[in-house]
Backbone bond lengths (Angstrom), bond angles and torsions (degrees), N, CA, C in turn:
res aa  C-N    CA-C-N  psi(-1)  N-CA   C-N-CA  omega(-1)  CA-C   N-CA-C  phi
1 M - - - 1.433 - - 1.527 107.92 -
2 V 1.318 116.50 136.44 1.459 122.80 178.67 1.517 108.40 -111.57
3 S 1.323 116.57 130.85 1.464 119.71 177.29 1.522 108.91 -132.12
4 G 1.324 115.92 152.58 1.455 121.95 177.66 1.515 113.86 87.70
5 F 1.342 118.45 11.66 1.460 121.34 -178.47 1.519 110.40 -109.49
6 D 1.341 116.02 130.04 1.459 121.95 176.07 1.519 107.13 -128.54
7 K 1.352 117.04 108.28 1.461 121.13 -176.41 1.525 112.93 -65.23
8 D 1.322 117.36 -20.03 1.456 120.86 -178.44 1.526 112.97 -90.19
9 L 1.314 118.61 -8.45 1.457 122.92 -177.98 1.531 108.96 -98.82
10 E 1.344 117.17 110.47 1.460 120.98 179.77 1.515 110.42 -75.35
11 G 1.325 114.49 149.12 1.455 120.12 178.42 1.516 111.44 117.17
12 T 1.323 115.21 -170.32 1.454 121.75 -178.61 1.524 110.47 -84.94
13 Q 1.331 115.08 133.61 1.464 120.88 179.48 1.527 109.07 -130.25
14 Q 1.307 115.68 145.99 1.459 121.91 174.24 1.521 106.55 -99.21
15 I 1.340 117.26 118.88 1.462 120.57 179.93 1.515 109.64 -114.81
16 E 1.319 116.08 154.69 1.453 121.61 176.61 1.517 108.33 -120.31
17 V 1.325 115.50 131.32 1.459 122.16 178.94 1.521 107.41 -115.86
18 S 1.321 116.35 131.01 1.463 119.90 177.37 1.514 109.26 -131.96
19 Y 1.330 114.97 150.42 1.452 122.37 -178.03 1.524 107.63 -140.59
20 T 1.325 116.56 132.13 1.464 120.77 -179.51 1.518 109.43 -122.83
21 E 1.331 115.13 131.73 1.459 121.80 175.07 1.521 107.76 -146.63
22 N 1.329 116.17 130.66 1.465 122.09 179.80 1.529 111.51 52.19
23 D 1.307 116.65 47.18 1.462 124.11 178.26 1.528 113.83 62.06
24 V 1.334 118.01 18.74 1.458 122.37 175.63 1.520 107.04 -115.04
25 T 1.329 116.54 123.77 1.458 121.30 -179.04 1.526 109.79 -110.58
26 V 1.319 115.46 131.65 1.452 122.47 176.93 1.523 106.73 -114.88
27 K 1.343 116.49 129.61 1.462 121.48 -178.81 1.516 109.34 -126.42
28 D 1.328 115.36 148.03 1.457 121.04 173.02 1.517 107.71 -153.65
29 S 1.319 116.57 154.79 1.456 119.41 178.87 1.524 108.98 -120.47
30 F 1.329 114.79 148.98 1.447 122.54 -176.05 1.518 109.64 -135.03
31 E 1.325 115.41 155.42 1.456 120.74 173.85 1.525 107.05 -106.40
32 V 1.328 116.63 124.94 1.457 121.54 179.12 1.523 109.08 -123.15
33 T 1.323 115.46 153.78 1.455 121.18 177.44 1.516 108.46 -117.86
34 V 1.319 116.10 123.81 1.459 122.23 178.92 1.523 108.01 -101.99
35 T 1.344 115.77 128.05 1.457 121.22 177.58 1.522 109.02 -120.60
36 A 1.303 115.91 162.43 1.466 120.92 178.73 1.518 109.23 -66.70
37 A 1.319 116.37 148.31 1.460 121.69 179.75 1.519 110.06 -57.63
38 G 1.335 117.06 135.05 1.447 121.49 177.78 1.511 114.58 89.92
39 T 1.331 119.02 -6.62 1.459 120.20 178.22 1.518 109.34 -84.72
40 V 1.331 116.43 151.07 1.453 121.90 -178.65 1.518 108.30 -109.07
41 D 1.324 116.05 135.26 1.454 121.72 178.39 1.529 108.55 -73.95
42 P 1.329 118.75 123.14 1.459 120.46 -176.77 1.524 113.59 -73.55
43 D 1.318 119.00 -11.22 1.462 122.23 -177.41 1.529 109.57 -81.57
44 P 1.348 119.12 113.21 1.464 121.10 -177.85 1.521 113.11 -70.65
45 E 1.324 118.41 -16.32 1.464 121.07 179.68 1.521 112.76 -74.97
46 K 1.312 116.89 -18.98 1.457 121.25 -179.47 1.524 108.83 -98.18
47 P 1.333 118.49 130.77 1.458 120.22 179.42 1.521 111.36 -70.21
48 E 1.346 115.82 150.62 1.457 119.77 177.62 1.516 111.03 -67.62
49 N 1.326 116.20 -40.37 1.449 121.26 -179.80 1.522 108.04 -125.74
50 P 1.315 118.85 94.96 1.451 120.37 -175.80 1.521 113.77 -63.39
51 D 1.332 118.04 -15.89 1.464 120.35 179.93 1.517 111.82 -71.16
52 T 1.336 118.77 -14.37 1.452 120.65 -179.62 1.515 112.37 -86.59
53 D 1.322 119.17 -12.20 1.458 121.56 176.71 1.518 109.44 -69.97
54 K 1.319 115.22 152.60 1.459 119.18 176.17 1.521 108.79 -71.61
55 P 1.332 117.67 133.68 1.463 119.64 178.26 1.518 110.36 -61.15
56 G 1.310 115.71 140.30 1.452 121.01 176.21 1.512 114.22 80.74
57 S 1.350 118.46 0.50 1.450 119.63 -177.09 1.519 112.16 -80.30
58 G 1.307 118.05 -20.46 1.452 120.95 -179.97 1.506 111.67 -89.45
59 S 1.326 115.37 170.95 1.452 118.52 177.33 1.523 108.88 -82.89
60 T 1.317 114.61 156.55 1.454 119.57 -178.91 1.513 109.55 -139.84
61 D 1.298 116.19 145.81 1.456 120.95 176.14 1.510 110.56 -97.20
62 S 1.319 116.94 0.62 1.456 121.04 -175.41 1.517 110.40 -75.03
63 D 1.312 116.11 143.82 1.457 120.70 175.53 1.522 110.83 -104.84
64 Q 1.310 116.82 19.00 1.460 121.29 -179.29 1.519 109.84 -78.25
65 P 1.348 117.99 146.95 1.458 120.81 178.24 1.520 110.38 -59.00
66 G 1.322 116.23 135.28 1.455 121.03 177.21 1.506 114.19 84.51
67 A 1.319 118.21 -7.08 1.461 120.03 -178.51 1.513 109.02 -70.99
68 G 1.326 116.18 133.02 1.445 121.13 177.72 1.510 114.55 78.96
69 T 1.319 118.81 8.46 1.449 120.54 178.97 1.504 109.99 -81.70
70 S 1.293 115.98 154.84 1.452 120.72 -178.51 1.511 111.06 -78.09
71 A 1.304 114.86 148.70 1.453 122.04 175.92 1.522 109.01 -94.21
72 P 1.334 118.78 167.77 1.460 120.79 175.65 1.525 110.22 -55.73
73 S 1.324 115.76 158.42 1.457 120.87 -172.10 1.508 114.09 -67.39
74 G 1.294 119.31 -12.69 1.449 120.87 177.17 1.515 113.36 97.98
75 D 1.336 117.82 9.42 1.457 119.72 175.96 1.516 108.75 -62.68
76 T 1.324 116.26 122.62 1.457 119.72 -179.06 1.515 112.62 -105.16
77 D 1.356 116.78 -5.95 1.451 118.15 -178.03 1.520 113.12 -93.06
78 G 1.323 117.83 2.41 1.458 121.42 175.92 1.511 114.06 85.60
79 T 1.314 118.55 3.18 1.458 120.55 177.99 1.509 109.39 -99.00
80 D 1.323 115.23 162.16 1.459 118.57 -179.64 1.519 112.50 -93.78
81 G 1.326 117.68 1.60 1.452 120.42 177.93 1.523 112.95 72.66
82 G 1.339 117.83 14.18 1.451 121.09 176.33 1.509 114.73 85.83
83 S 1.298 119.35 5.81 1.459 120.13 179.33 1.520 109.79 -120.12
84 A 1.324 114.64 145.05 1.455 120.28 179.83 1.526 109.93 -80.03
85 V 1.302 115.94 152.64 1.455 121.30 176.86 1.520 108.70 -70.85
86 Q 1.322 116.89 133.58 1.458 121.96 -179.96 1.517 109.36 -93.14
87 T 1.343 116.77 102.92 1.458 120.56 -177.59 1.515 113.05 -96.18
88 G 1.330 116.91 -17.38 1.454 119.85 -176.55 1.514 112.52 87.87
89 D 1.332 117.73 -2.74 1.459 122.32 179.60 1.524 108.41 -86.19
90 T 1.328 116.76 117.84 1.458 120.66 -178.88 1.523 112.04 -108.87
91 T 1.319 118.10 18.58 1.453 122.22 -178.56 1.520 110.58 -65.71
92 N 1.348 116.63 130.77 1.455 122.01 175.70 1.524 107.87 -87.87
93 I 1.310 117.27 120.48 1.460 121.58 -174.91 1.527 112.52 -86.10
94 L 1.331 118.44 -13.82 1.459 122.06 -176.80 1.533 112.85 -59.18
95 P 1.324 121.46 -47.50 1.476 119.57 179.17 1.541 112.79 -61.05
96 A 1.320 117.34 -40.86 1.461 119.77 179.48 1.525 110.64 -65.74
97 A 1.327 117.68 -39.08 1.467 121.02 178.59 1.522 110.18 -66.53
98 A 1.333 117.72 -39.33 1.467 120.80 178.91 1.523 111.21 -63.84
99 V 1.320 117.59 -42.09 1.469 121.21 178.16 1.525 110.37 -61.97
100 M 1.323 117.48 -42.23 1.472 120.33 179.25 1.525 111.37 -64.72
101 I 1.319 117.66 -39.62 1.472 120.68 179.46 1.525 110.49 -65.70
102 F 1.346 116.74 -43.59 1.469 119.64 178.08 1.530 111.19 -64.43
103 A 1.322 118.16 -39.14 1.468 120.79 178.10 1.524 110.84 -64.72
104 L 1.313 117.08 -41.33 1.461 120.65 178.11 1.530 110.60 -65.31
105 A 1.335 117.02 -41.90 1.470 120.69 178.22 1.530 110.37 -63.94
106 G 1.325 117.33 -40.15 1.461 120.55 178.23 1.516 111.80 -65.16
107 A 1.323 117.70 -42.10 1.464 120.95 178.49 1.526 110.49 -64.83
108 A 1.325 116.78 -39.47 1.469 120.28 178.67 1.527 110.13 -65.41
109 A 1.342 117.19 -40.55 1.464 120.92 179.04 1.525 110.97 -62.80
110 V 1.321 118.01 -41.58 1.463 121.67 178.70 1.527 110.40 -62.08
111 V 1.312 117.41 -44.51 1.469 120.99 -179.71 1.526 110.39 -64.21
112 I 1.314 117.94 -42.34 1.468 121.38 -179.35 1.533 110.68 -65.43
113 L 1.324 117.22 -44.60 1.475 121.03 -179.58 1.531 111.16 -64.63
114 K 1.329 118.01 -39.31 1.477 121.18 179.47 1.521 110.54 -65.91
115 T 1.330 116.98 -40.04 1.471 118.78 179.57 1.520 111.63 -69.61
116 R 1.324 119.99 -30.92 1.466 122.97 177.75 1.528 111.05 -71.58
117 K 1.346 116.51 -36.54 1.467 119.55 179.37 1.529 111.72 -67.67
118 R 1.316 116.87 -33.59 1.462 120.93 -179.41 1.520 111.63 -76.01
119 G 1.293 118.48 -27.13 1.444 123.12 -171.93 1.450 114.42 -88.50
């Protein structure tokens, strides 16, 4: 829910945004500047269309989970662009795979030896 915003009132406005899910409400307030349609913001540091920026690329003061995190790179053709996803997991899977192979070989050997003893 957004409160304190009047699209017809030019100038700086303080708005409050709140969101409720599972009886937990999160609130934050922002300062926005409303200008007349067709006017250009003289400040070069502010983008003309903020919707074209990548989500999460700016800094945030929010302590909410997921705030300020990066979004996917924007590949729309379904390819990964030749780079692997960086998960931060550095676990080497080779030792675990070797243990599983040896355990499977040992179980197979036990089954084979038991069937030979019975026969």
